[in-house]
N, C-alpha and C positions, 0 to 999 in steps of 0.2 A: 165501227165508229172508233176514232182515236180520241182519247181524253187525256188531258194533262193532270197528273197526280203528283203527290209528294215523292213517289217512288220513280218518277219519270213518266214519259208518255206511254200509255198502255192502250191496247186494243180491247174493246168491250163488245160483247155480243149479248143477245137475249139469253136469259137464264135457261129457257127450253132448249137452246142450241148448244150451250156449253155444259149444262149440268151443274153440279156443285163445284165451286172454284175457291181457291185460296191464293191470294197474292202474298208472296213472302214479304213480310214487313222489313223495311230497312231499319237501322237503329232509330228509335223514335225521336223525331225532331219536334221542336216546339218554338214558341216565340223566343226562347232563350238559347236556341241552338241545339246541337246534338249532345246527348249525355256523355259521349266519348270524350268531349273536351274537358270534362271534370278530371282533374289530375288523378284522383283515386280510381276512377273507372278505367282510364287509360292504363294506369299502372297494373291493375288487376288483369286486364285483357292481355297486355304485353307479357306479364309474368306467366300466365297459363299457356299462352301461345308459344313463347320462346322456350319454356321448359319442355313441353311435350315434343315440339319439333326438333329439339336437340337430342332427344333420347333415340338410341338405335331401334329401328323397327326390324326385327329378325323373323325368320321363318323356321318352324320346327315340325318334326313328325314324332309320334310316339309320346309316351307319358313316363314320368318318374325316371327309373333307371334306363328305360329304352328311349328316352328323349334325345333327339339328335338335331343339331342345327344344320340348315341347308343354305349355304351362301352361294351355291351354284344354281339355285332355282331361278327360273326366268322371272318369277314374281319379284325376287330380290332385286334383280337388275332393273326391272320396270319401276319399282318404287324408289330406287337409288337415282334414276334418271327418268323422271316421268314424261318429259318432253324436251324439245330442243331449246325452250325458253327459260325454264326454271330448274333449280336443283331440287333434290329430295327434301332438304330443309325448308326451302321456300314453299314447296308444294304442301307439306304438312302444316306449315304455319298458316297458309291460306285456308286450309280445311278447318283448322282449329279456330281461327279468328272469325270465319263465317259462322261457326256454331255459337261462339260467344256473343257476337254482335247481332246476328239475325236468327239464331236458333236452328239453322239448317245449313248443310253443306251439300253442294251438287258437284259431282265429278263426271265429266264427259269421257266416255271410253272410245278412243279411236281404234278401229280395227285395221289390221294389216290386209292388204289386197288379197282376195281369194282365200283368206284364212279366217278362222274363228278366233284365233288368239289376239289379245289386245296388244297394240303396238305403242300406245301413248295414253297418258292420262292428263287431263287439264281441268282446273276448277272453273265453274260457272258462277258469275256473281249472283248471290241469292236474291238480291233486290230486283233483279231482272227476270226472275223465274215466277211462273204460275203453276200451281199444282191443282189439278181438278180430277174429278171422277166422271167418266163417261156415263150419261144418263141411261144408256141402253145396256152396256156391259158391266158397269160399275168398276171398270179397270182404271187405274191411275194413268193420267195423261200429264206429260211435262211439256211446257211451252216456254220459250225464251224470247224476250223482247230484245232485238239486236240494234235498236235505235231507229229502225225504219219500219219494221213489221214484226209480227209475232210468228215465230217458227216452232212448229211442233217437233219435238225430239222423241224418237222411238224409246219406249220405256227400257228396252234392253240395252240402250246406249247410255243410260243415266244411272249412276250410283248415288242414291239419295241417303245421306246420313242425317237422321232426324234427331234434334235435341230433345230436351224435356218437354212434355206436353201437359196440358191441364185436363186430365181425364181421358187421354187418348186423342187420336186424330191423325190427319195426314201430314201435318206440319208441326214443327216444334217452335217453342218460344224461348228466347234467351232471357237472362235476368234483366236485361235492359227493358224488354217489353213488359215483363211481369211486374217490375217495380218502377214503371215509367212515372207514376205520380210522385213518388219519393224523389226520384232523380230530377224531375222538373222543379220540385220545390227547392232542391239543393242549388240548381242553376239560378233560380230566381233570387235566392238568398245571396249567391255569389255576385250576381250582377248588381243587386241593391247595395251590397257592401262596397263594390267597386265604385259605384257612383257616389256613395257617401264619402269615401276617401278622396276621390277626385275633387269633389265640391266642398270638402271640409275647410272652413276658413279659420279654424281654431289654431292659434300660434302655439309653438312648442315652448316659448319663453316670453315673459313680459318684463319690460324695464319700467320701474316705478320711480317717478321724480317728485320732489317736493313742489309746493305751490309756486315757489319763486322761479321755476323754470317754465318759460313759455313754450308754445307749440313748435315754433321754428327751432328752438334749441333742442327740444326733445326729438324732433325729426332728424336733426343732424346726428344726435347720439344713436338713434335707431339705425340710420344708414351706416354709420361707422361700425356698429355691432354686426350688421349683416355682412359687411365687407370683410370683417375679420373672422367671423365664426360660421357663416352660412356654408353649406356644402360639406360632403364627407372629407374633403382634403383638409379642412380646417378644424376637424374634430379634435378636441383635447387642448386647443390653444388657450393660453392664459387670458382670462377676462380682465379688461381694463375699463372701468366705468367711473366717470366723474359727474359733477353737477349734483352731488348728493343722491344719486340714483341707487336703487337696489334691484336685485334680480329675483324674479319669482318664476318657478318652473311649474308645469302642469303635469300631474301624474297621469298614468294610463287610465283612460276613462272606462266607464262601465261598458259602453258600446265596444271599445277595443277589446276588453277582456272577453266579452261574449263572442266576438269574432274569432278569437284564438280558440275558444272552447268549441265553437261550431265546426272548425276545421277537423278537430279530433273526432267529433261526432260523425262527420261525413265519412271519414276513413272507416270508422267502425261499421256504419251502415253498409258501405260498399263491400267491406270484407264479408259481412253476413250474406249479402246478395250472391256473391260469387264463390263463397265457401273458402276464401283465402285467409290464412292467419293474418291478423292485423299487423303483427310485427314485420311481415314481409312487404307491407305496403308503405311503410314509413321508416325514416332513418331513426334508429334507436339502438337498443342493446343487441349487438350482433350475436351474442351468446344465446339470447332468447330466440332470435330468428332461427338459429341452428337447431335449437331444441324443438321448434315447431315445424321444422322441415318434414319430419316423419309424419306428423298429423296432416300436413299439406298434401303429401303424397297419398296417404291412405284415404282421406275423405274428399279431396278435391280432384287430384290428378287421376287416380285409378279408375273412378267411374267414367271419366271422359275418355281415357285410353281404352277401356273395355268397350265403350260404344263404337269407337273407330275400328277396333280389332274385330268385333262381331259383324260390323257392316261389311268389312273386307272379306271375312270368312264366308258370309252368306251369299256373296255375289257369285253366281254360277260361272261367270267368265274368268274370275280370278282364282277362286277356290271351289266353293260349292260342297255339298254333302259327301260327294264321292272322292274328294281330294284329301289325301292323308296329311298334307301340309296345312299349317295354320299360322297366322301372324301373331306376333306378341312383342310389345315394347319391353325393352330391358332397362329397368330403373337403376341398375347398379351405379351408373355414372352419377346419378342424382344423389345416391346415398353415400357417396364417398366422403369420408371424414378427413381428418388431418393425417399426415404421414405416419405418426406414431400409432394412432388407432388402427389404421389400415394394416400396418406391419404386424400388430398384435393379433388382429383377426386372422390374417393369413397364416401366422405361426400356429395359432390354435387349430385351424382347419387342417393343416398338414399333420400336426401331432395327433389329432383325433382320427385321422384316416379319411376325412371327408375329401381332401385334395391329395393328389400325389405331388411330389416335389416338382416334377416337370410341369404339372398344371399350374402351380403357383409361379414358377419361373416364366411360363408363357404369358401370364397376365402382366408381368413386368417387362415383357419384350425380350426375355433372355432365352438362349438356346437350351435344349435338354442336356442333362448331365451325361458324360460319356459312359459307355458300357452298360446303359440301362439302369444306372444307379438311381435315377429319379423316378423309376417306375415301381420302387419298393415302398409299400405303405409304411409310414413312420408312426408306429403305435406306441413307442417308448418315449416318454417325456424327456426332453433334453435336460441333463443334469439331475434327473430323478431316478428313482428305483425302477427296474424293469417290471413289465406286467407280470402278475402272479401266474405261475404254471398251473394249468387246469389239473384237477385231481385225476389220478389214474383209476380206471374202473377195473 
């Protein structure tokens, strides 16, 4: 049976035939529209999505001193060019935005003919997916509604990245679903305020005339005032008023003040929901935003990046337990400061022996020094005393 739902037309069967099912919820809509239309919500999702998608996703083997990057791995090329239609950035952005808006991301793995290796990756819209457990085997079953019928996708062909859950489960929930009541209240308040300002008949200024001025004369003065001062182009023009009239302006009302305050409250609430520093969601002190970038990385981005890394690593077709390679985002680009700070850090790393000179030059796109001079550890501070000679036994 086909039923029309807020997630699109879906195929429904008897519970005994399907077993336990979960329709992946799309961003919760209400009479006020989708919460993503709230400026703070859209800004939070774009900030998280764009930042993670812009970070390099690299592949390594080994740990600590044995750690080695593998840019020639086939997984690197696959994630760099997932399919013929999207770039690596767009692919990761689709994955992250699916997690943030619907709490789940689904990746379809296209296999090369007569080979086990994956040839392409593409994201499936989470609002079209159904996750259920077979009542006989208790195995997860993935089904996709393609607009005409429900198609069952083999489990081995789907990489499901689950978002946060409430006590565990087969599907995740995004902050939009968890905080839907608060977001709907914000939308209701925004629509009410919009209608209030559209229907507000309160003037910005009043012209007061003595009793000797009749209505027709007052109307002519009012029309002359509007012709000279109405509109942004006439802002600041000198006021000329006759007939003994005076001008009275209206201060910012209590309702207007509460509206301004409510906008700041909405930003604070959305920042808490998504774990994004408030300073990054509004125009303010850029210095404060830079100071909170590290907290943004540690408490907001890293858990999300680890979720994606672990899901890729656990997939047997991409890596699996027997594969020495593992994926990892590189946040160095995100942590870059100003040129002076970066030069100071590089200098200290070279002088402490953490980097070789050639390694520091390579990060700036410069060639190695001739005759291997850049391979000698620089353990003596420039302009300082040499390291003390160890005592002879």
